[in-house]
C-alpha positions as CSV (number, residue, x, y, z in Angstrom):
1,X,1.2,8.8,-22.0
2,X,3.5,11.0,-19.9
3,X,2.1,13.8,-17.8
4,X,3.8,16.3,-20.1
5,X,1.8,15.2,-23.0
6,X,-1.4,15.0,-21.0
7,X,-1.1,18.4,-19.5
8,X,-0.3,19.9,-22.9
9,X,-3.9,19.2,-23.9
10,X,-5.7,19.6,-20.6
11,X,-4.8,20.4,-17.0
12,X,-6.7,19.2,-14.0
13,X,-7.1,19.6,-10.3
14,X,-8.4,17.3,-7.6
15,X,-11.1,17.9,-5.0
16,X,-13.2,15.8,-2.6
17,X,-16.9,15.3,-3.0
18,X,-19.5,15.5,-0.2
19,X,-18.7,11.9,0.7
20,X,-14.9,12.4,0.9
21,X,-14.2,10.7,-2.5
22,X,-11.6,12.2,-4.8
23,X,-12.8,13.8,-8.0
24,X,-10.7,14.9,-10.9
25,X,-11.8,18.1,-12.5
26,X,-10.4,18.8,-16.0
27,X,-9.7,22.4,-17.0
28,X,-12.7,22.3,-19.4
29,X,-15.0,21.5,-16.5
30,X,-15.4,17.7,-17.1
31,X,-15.5,15.9,-13.7
32,X,-14.5,12.3,-13.2
33,X,-15.9,11.0,-10.0
34,X,-14.4,8.6,-7.5
35,X,-10.8,8.5,-8.8
36,X,-8.3,6.4,-6.9
37,X,-4.6,7.0,-6.7
38,X,-2.4,4.0,-7.4
39,X,1.3,3.6,-7.1
40,X,2.9,1.4,-9.9
41,X,5.7,0.2,-7.5
42,X,4.4,0.8,-3.9
43,X,7.4,-1.1,-2.3
44,X,10.3,-0.8,-4.6
45,X,9.8,2.8,-5.8
46,X,6.8,4.5,-4.2
47,X,7.7,8.0,-5.5
48,X,7.8,7.0,-9.2
49,X,5.1,5.6,-11.5
50,X,1.8,6.9,-10.3
51,X,-1.7,7.0,-11.8
52,X,-5.2,8.1,-11.1
53,X,-7.8,5.6,-12.1
54,X,-11.6,6.0,-12.4
55,X,-14.3,3.8,-10.7
56,X,-13.9,1.1,-13.4
57,X,-10.1,1.0,-12.8
58,X,-9.3,2.8,-16.2
59,X,-6.3,5.0,-16.0
60,X,-7.2,8.6,-16.3
61,X,-3.8,10.3,-15.5
62,X,-0.3,8.9,-15.4
63,X,2.6,10.7,-13.7
64,X,6.2,9.7,-13.8
65,X,6.5,10.9,-10.2
66,X,4.0,11.6,-7.5
67,X,6.1,14.7,-6.8
68,X,4.7,16.1,-10.1
69,X,1.4,16.8,-8.4
70,X,0.5,20.3,-7.4
71,X,1.0,20.8,-3.7
72,X,-2.8,21.1,-2.9
73,X,-3.5,17.9,-5.0
74,X,-0.6,16.1,-3.3
75,X,-2.2,16.7,0.1
76,X,-5.4,15.0,-1.1
77,X,-3.6,12.1,-2.7
78,X,-1.4,11.5,0.3
79,X,-4.6,11.3,2.5
80,X,-6.2,8.8,0.1
81,X,-3.1,6.7,-0.2
82,X,-2.7,6.6,3.6
83,X,-6.1,5.1,3.9
84,X,-5.7,2.8,0.9
85,X,-2.2,1.6,1.7
86,X,-2.6,1.1,5.5
87,X,-0.5,-1.9,6.4
88,X,0.2,-2.9,10.0
89,X,4.0,-3.4,10.6
90,X,4.8,-6.5,12.7
91,X,7.4,-5.6,15.4
92,X,7.3,-8.9,17.3
93,X,5.9,-12.4,16.9
94,X,4.8,-13.6,20.4
95,X,3.5,-17.0,19.5
96,X,2.1,-19.3,16.8
97,X,-0.6,-21.9,17.5
98,X,1.1,-24.5,15.2
99,X,4.0,-24.9,12.8
100,X,1.5,-26.4,10.4
101,X,-0.9,-24.2,8.5
102,X,-3.4,-22.8,9.0
103,X,-2.0,-21.4,12.2
104,X,-2.9,-18.5,14.4
105,X,-0.2,-16.0,15.2
106,X,-0.1,-13.6,18.1
107,X,1.8,-10.6,17.0
108,X,2.7,-7.1,18.1
109,X,2.4,-4.3,15.5
110,X,3.2,-0.6,15.5
111,X,-0.5,-0.2,16.3
112,X,-0.7,-2.7,19.2
113,X,-1.2,-6.5,19.8
114,X,-3.3,-8.5,17.3
115,X,-3.6,-11.9,15.8
116,X,-3.6,-13.2,12.3
117,X,-4.4,-16.5,10.7
118,X,-1.8,-17.7,8.2
119,X,-3.5,-20.0,5.7
120,X,-0.3,-21.3,4.1
121,X,3.4,-20.6,3.8
122,X,2.7,-19.2,0.3
123,X,1.1,-16.2,2.0
124,X,4.5,-15.1,3.2
125,X,6.3,-13.2,0.4
126,X,9.7,-11.6,0.3
127,X,9.7,-8.1,-1.2
128,X,12.5,-6.2,-2.7
129,X,13.3,-2.6,-2.9
130,X,12.7,-1.4,0.7
131,X,16.3,-1.6,1.8
132,X,16.3,-4.8,3.7
133,X,15.1,-8.3,4.2
134,X,11.3,-7.5,4.1
135,X,8.3,-9.8,4.2
136,X,4.7,-9.3,3.4
137,X,2.3,-11.6,5.2
138,X,-1.4,-12.0,4.1
139,X,-3.8,-13.3,6.7
140,X,-7.0,-15.2,6.0
141,X,-9.0,-11.9,5.7
142,X,-6.7,-10.5,3.1
143,X,-5.1,-8.0,5.5
144,X,-1.4,-7.6,4.6
145,X,1.1,-7.2,7.4
146,X,4.7,-6.0,6.8
147,X,7.9,-7.0,8.5
148,X,10.3,-4.3,7.4
149,X,13.5,-6.1,8.2
150,X,13.5,-9.7,9.5
151,X,17.0,-9.1,10.9
152,X,15.7,-6.4,13.2
153,X,13.2,-8.8,14.9
154,X,14.1,-10.2,18.3
155,X,15.6,-13.7,18.4
156,X,12.3,-15.4,19.5
157,X,10.4,-13.8,16.6
158,X,13.0,-14.8,14.1
159,X,13.0,-18.4,15.4
160,X,9.2,-18.7,15.0
161,X,9.3,-17.1,11.6
162,X,12.1,-19.3,10.3
163,X,9.9,-22.4,10.8
164,X,7.6,-21.0,8.0
165,X,10.3,-19.8,5.6
């Protein structure tokens, strides 16, 4: 259902509860607690296809564009998405413990040095739509690391990465 049809029947606003969770408040006073913003296409088209889901992951509101939110609601959604979508960006691969998996990688991210354990090559995925040769790497804890453009990595990092691709 498009936002136009939804808003024809009821309008809504967002607010935070005492614990910092988002709540959706319908114009008739009904409150849906603990809503979560979700992008339909977080990598390929982050501005389009957006929904708010309830605590049971049922879609409550669909928007064709995140830009359709009211400015005050957009601020709250952007804050929630920043927390939910946090993803360290790998800027350099310093070393890997082994070219067999599992292997421990020493990496530099935009947030500083860290390590990750790669369980298998299948945990490195190419992603499209971000304007380059991008990779998503999941470690053994489920944390996802992003390499925005492999061609922008230094030669040493690319050489190490090539052994896993």
